[in-house]
N, C-alpha and C positions, 0 to 999 in steps of 0.2 A: 541890266541886271548883272550882279556881281556873284559868282563863285569862288570859294576859296578851296583852292586846289590844295591846299596842306591837310583840308579837312572834308574834302570832297570825295564821294564814293566813285565819280566819275573821273576818266581821267583826261588830260588836256585833248587828245586825238577825238573821244566821243563826244565832247563838246564841241569841238570842231567842225566834226562830220556831220552831226545830229544838227546844227546850226543853232545850238543856244548860247554860241558865243562869236562872236567877230573874231577876235582877239584875245590868246592867251599866254601869261608870264608864267614860266616855269623853270625848277631847277636843274632838269634834264631834258635833253631835246627832243622834240617831236619828229618821229621817220615817219613819213606818208607821201605818196606821190600827189596828193592834193594838196596840200601842206607845204607851205615856206617857213622854216626853222631858221632863224639863226643869233648869234650869240647878242646880247643886249647890253648887258654891264655885268662886271665883278664886283659883286661886295665883299669885304673883309670883315670877319670877326673880332671881336675884341670880350675881355674879362673886365667885368664892372662888380661895381658893390656902391655901398650908399658913402655920400662924401663923411658921414659921423660913424662910419663903422669903426668901432674901438681897436682893432686886431691889424687891419690893414694898413699899410703905408706905403710910401713910395719904394720904400727900402724891404717890404716884404719878400723873404726867401719862398721856393716853391712849396718847402715844407710848410711853412707856415700859410700859405693858401692850401695846402691840401688838406689842413687841418679844419681848415672851415665848410660850412654846409652849401650846397649848391643848390641853383634852379635846373630843371631842364624842360626844353617844348616838348610835347607828344605831337608826334604828325603820323599821318601814313605815307608822305611822301619819299619816293626812293632817293631824291636828292637831299634829304635832310637827314635821311640815314645814312648816308655815306658820312656826309658832314660829322654825324655824331660818332661814329664808328672812327674817325680820325681822333675827334675831341676824348673820345674813352682811351686812348692810347698814349694821349698826352696828360690826363689826368685818371690814371687810371687807379679805382678802387677810391674814389672820391665818394662823399657822402652826399645823396642827391635827397633834401629834405622837400623838395616842392615842386610838382611837374604840372604844367598848364599848355593848353592848346593854344593860347593868345599870347603873341610878344608881348602886348602890350599889358597882360596880366602880369607876364612875369617881370618887365622893368619895373611897374609900381609896386611888385613885392620888394624887388631888390631894393626899393627908395625907402620902405619904409620898415624893412627888417634887417640883420647883419648877413643875410644872404650874398652867395657871390652869382653871378650868370652870365653867362657869354650870350651875344645880341649881335645883329648887325649893325658895326659901327654908325652908320649913318642912323639908323635909330636913337640910339646913345647919344650922338651928338644933337638931334633934333629935341630929346628931351632932358640933357645935363644940368642943363641952368633951371630947368622949372622944378627937376625933382629932384636936385642936389646930388647927381651922382659922379662917380670918378671912374675912370679909367684905369686898371692895373698893368702895369706895364710889364709884359712877359720876353725872357730873354728868347725864345723861338715864335714866331708869327704863329696863331691860328687860323686853320683853313679858311680860305675863303670859299663863298658860293658864286657860283657863275648862272647869270640868268640868261634864259632864252625867251626871244618872242616867237610865237607862231602863229600864224593865218592861213586861210583859205587861199590859195591862190585865185581863186575866181572873184575875193573880196577887191582885187587892184581893180576891176573892171570899174566900181566905184570910186568915181574922182576926189569925193571926200576923205574916202576910207586910203587911198593913194597917198594924198597931199599928208595925211595925218601919219602914216607910214615914211614916208621920208621924211617931216619933223623929229620922229623920234631919233632916226637914221643921224639926223643932224645934231640933236642933242646929247647923244651917248658916242 
C-alpha cells in the first residue's frame, strides 16, 4: 500500500505507529522513541522549461526569467513549505500561472507550454529527453530537499526488512 505523504492527512509518525506503513520517506525527520529516522538522500532542485521556449536561452538574465510565468507544487508537507519559502525569497513576486499537486503533472505542463518550473533534478534528468526539457542555469543554486527514511525499531526483527534497510544504506 502506498501513501503519498505530500497529500496525506496522516503524518509519517501516525502511519508508522498505527502499522499502516513499514517504511516512510519524508522531507522532515520523524522524532519518536519507537521509530528509527535517518538521512537518506539530498535532492537538488532545478529550474526548467521546454526546449522550445521562445524567450529563455542559455544567456537569459534574472530579469528575463522573472518576466515569465511559473508553475508551483501544491503540498501540505512541512518540508515542501520550507523549500517553497526559500524559493519565494529568490523569485519574489514571480507570476504563478499553474499550480498542481503532482510533480508529473507539473513537468508535463512545462513540456507543452512556455511555463517555467522548479522540480527535483532527478525528475528533470529522467524526463528531459522524452519531454524535450532544458535546465535553466542560475547564478545561485536553488535549495535542496533532504529526504529522511523512517521505520519502526521493531521492524528490524524481520530479517528480510533488516536486509532491505542494509541495502538502502549501501545504495545511498
